[in-house]
N, C-alpha and C positions, 0 to 999 in steps of 0.2 A: 720313495716318496716322490722324488721328483716327478719321476713317469706319470704317478696317479694325477696326482696335481695339474699336470700339464694338460693329459687328457680330459680332466673334468672342464677347465679353462676353456679350452677351443669347444667343447660339446657345447659349453653354455654361449660363448660370447660370439661365435658365429651361427649359434641358433636362430643367429644373425644367422607385359598383359594390358590390355584395356578393360579395365573395369568400369561398370555401369555407373547410373548415379547412385550415390550413397542411399542407402535404405536404413532407418533406425529398426531393431530387431530388439524383441523382448528378451531379457534375462530372468534370473530368478529374483525373488520377492527382495532379496538385500542388494541387490547389485542396480544402480540408475542402468538407465537405457543405451545400449552402446549402439555405434552407428559402424556398417560395415564401410570400408573405405575403398578396397580393391576384392577382387575375385580372379577366381582362373580353374580349371578343371586339373592342370596338371601345373607341377613345381611348385615355387614358395616365393613370396614377397617378405622381406625384411628391411632392417636398418633405417626405419621411417626418420626422415628429415622436413622440418617444417622452415618455410621462410620467414624472416621476419616479420612481415606485414600479415601472416597466417593465412595467405591466400594460396600457396603451392606446396604440394606434397613432394618430395623425393624419396626415393627408395629403392634398393637392388632387388633383381627377380629374377627366377629361373623360369618363368613362366613360357618363354619364347625358345629357350637355349637351355643346355646342360648346364652350363656355367651364368653366374650372376653377371648382370648388365645392370645399368643405372637408368632411371626413369624419372620423369618430373610430370605431373599431372595440376591442372588447376582443381583444388577441392570442390565436391558437387559434380565436376566433371565426367565425361563418359570417354574423354580422350585421354592418352598416355605419350609422350614424346619421349624415345629412347635417346641418351643422352653420349652412352659410351658404346664402342663397336671393336673395343679391343680384344684378344684374347685373354684367355683365364678369368679370373675373378675379378670384378671390382664390388667393393662393399664400403661402408658408412660414409656416404655422401655428408659432406656439411658445407653450407653456404655462409661465406663473408657475411658478419654484420654490417660491416662499412661499405660492401660492394656485391649487390645481390646477384651477380652474374658470375662472381668469383668461387669456384669450388675446389675443393680438397677431397680426397676419397684415398682407399686403400687398394692395391690393386697386387696380384703375385702372376702378372703377365709373365715377368722375367723368371719366373721361378720362386721366389723369396717375395715377402709381404713388403711392399714398399709405398710410400705417399706420393700421390699424384696432385698436382697443383695447374687447375685451368682457369686462365684468367677470364676467361669470357665462353661458357660452356653453350650459351646459344649463338654467336656468330663465328669463334675460333675455336672450336674443340679440340683441334687439332697441335695447338700452342700448349704445350705444357713444361712442367717441371718436375724433376723427382728430388724428393725432399726426404730420401732417407739415407741413414748410416750404413758403409758397406759392411757385409758380413752379419747384416742383423736382421729379423724381422721386425715391422714398423705396423702399427695398428691404430684402427680408432680415434682420428686427429679430433681437435675442438680448437676453435677461433677464441681469442682474446676479445673483449669486448669494441676494441678499436680495429679488428682487423689486421694487425700488425704482427700477431705472434701465433702459432700455434703449437699446443701441447697435443702430446700423444706418449703410447705405450710402446716399447720398445724391449727386444730379447739382449740380453748382454753381448750374445754373438750368434748367429747361425744356427738355428735349433736348439737353443739352450731353454731351459725350462725357467730361466730367472729374467723376469720382465722388471723394467725401472721406467720411469717417467722423462721423457726430454721436452724440452722448449725450442722450437725454431723460431729465432727474429728474422721475418723478413725484409727486414729493413738492411739488418748488417749483414744477414745470410750466415748467420753464426747459430750453432746448436748448443745448449747446455743440457748436462744431464744434472736430474735433481737428486745430488746425492744422498745416499741411505734411505731412498724413497723407492721400495719395490711397488708395484702396482698395475692396475689394469684400470681399461676403459675411463680414461679422465675426459672430465666435461669443466670446462672454464666457465666460472660464474658469468652471467650478462652484467652483473653489476661487481666491479672492482676487479681483485687480483687473488680472488678465490677459488680453488680448484677441488672438485669433488672427486674420488674415485674408488674403486673396488680393490682391497687388499685382502689376500688370503693368508689367513693363520699359519704358522708352520710348524704346527703339531696337530695331532687328533685325527680327524676327515679332512683339514685344510680347508673348512669352510670360509667363505668369503666374507667380508663385512664393509659398510661405508666409513670411509675417513673423508676429511678434508685439511686441507694446506692453503696456507698465503704464499703467493712469490713476492719475494722482496728482494731486488736486484739480483735475479736470476736463482735465488737459493731459496727453499722451500723452510718456511718458519710456520711455527703453531700446528703443528701435526695431531691432529686430533679424531678420535673415532666416536662417531656420532651415531649408530647403528651397530649393533653384533648381535650372535647369539651363539651359543655353544651347540644349538641342536638343528639349527638351519642355516642357510647362506642369504645373504642379500646381494642383490648384482645390478648391473644397468642402471646407475644413477644417474638423473637428470635435472637440472636446476629448472625452478619457476621463472616466470621472466622477471620478477622482481627480486630473484636472488634469495628469496626470505623460506623455501622450502625443496625439499628433494623428493622426486617420485623416483621409484625401483620397485624391479623385482624381487620376489623372494621364491627360494628353492628348498623343496622338503617340509613348508612350514603347514600349508593345511592339514586337516584329516584326511583329505583325498589323496594328498602328493607327502605325506610324512614318511622321511626317509627316501625318497625318492630323488636322487642327485643328478640326475642326468637331463632335465629340462626344466624352465620356468614353473611356476606356481600362478600366483597372483600378484597385483601391482598393489603398492603403498605409496604412501605421502608422508613424510617426517618433515618436522620445522629443520632449518639450517643449523641448530644447536642440538638437533637430536631429541626435540620435546614432542608430544602430543602426535605418536605414529597413527595414523588412520587407513584402514585397509579400504581399497577402493575397487577392485574388481573381486568376485565369489564365484564364478565360473569353475566347475572341475576341469576346463581347459587350460592349457597351459598360455599363460599371459606373459610377455616379456618385450624387453626392448622398448620402454616407454622415450616419448619425446614430449615437451611441453610446448604448447602454442600460446603465442599471444594473443588469442582469441579465448582463452580459459577451457580448452579440450587438451586433453593428454591422447597422442597418437600410440599406438602399441602394436604387435605381433602377438596374433592367438591363433590357435590351430581349432578353434570353439565349432567349426563346420567342417573340419578336416584337415585340409591344409593350411598352412601358416601364411595368412593374409592380413592386410592391415587393419584396424578397427580404431575409432574413437570414443573418448567417454568423457564427460565434465567432470573436471576438477573438483576436489571437494573445498 
């Protein structure tokens, strides 16, 4: 079972170019208009991240290489700037909410997944710090609201299928493990000390659901399941700018994707307390990896025109 769950996890969250001007495209009758943000004939674009002011879009792409590199573009622009030129893959870029040029991301340049912190991705991209634990895989970093801490998911040992959540304090340079919390893809709320994450059931089909916790003195408090199902999975949670809602992707929920557990399905939004779930996209394509912008739009990955590209849609 561990092997099956590990394979499914990597297929889903790694499911994580010079695009033209964004162009609204029609969708079906139940879905609001979507906007294509990146294009390309080959490769894929994944892992959207939006600057705090909503003007810049960061992402990982294989449009120019066989491995993922990081890019940034002004939303609505035709130009994209390549940020990283390292070996291996670079994934999951996240910009500090306190210092807009400070960037953290995951890289497997040295064989295993490590976190890399760049103090100034514009002026000094070569000045970096490695933030991972020896002998582990480390993925999906997320900043605390004050930009002083980073939460991320980490294996208990290299190659292990057991994932836990860790918090790195950038001021004390200490890393703490949230004990008894197995989880993936954590996102720190823009407001307060609440974290949403993806947690897999340890039975049946190991389907994942959405959980939250409060961080108190480096410990996890009020561990709460906010969205779950016995028949389909919920993945890729991300907070709204006010911390009152969570956007996420489903797996195997719609009639078009029922029972298909190898790719994302549709985007949904639910209240932070688990109330009023609302379906956002209805396309038969695979829509996943949502990222909420301060402008009121949700950026996400979709293969609705063939290759995985970045799109956006108005948040409900």
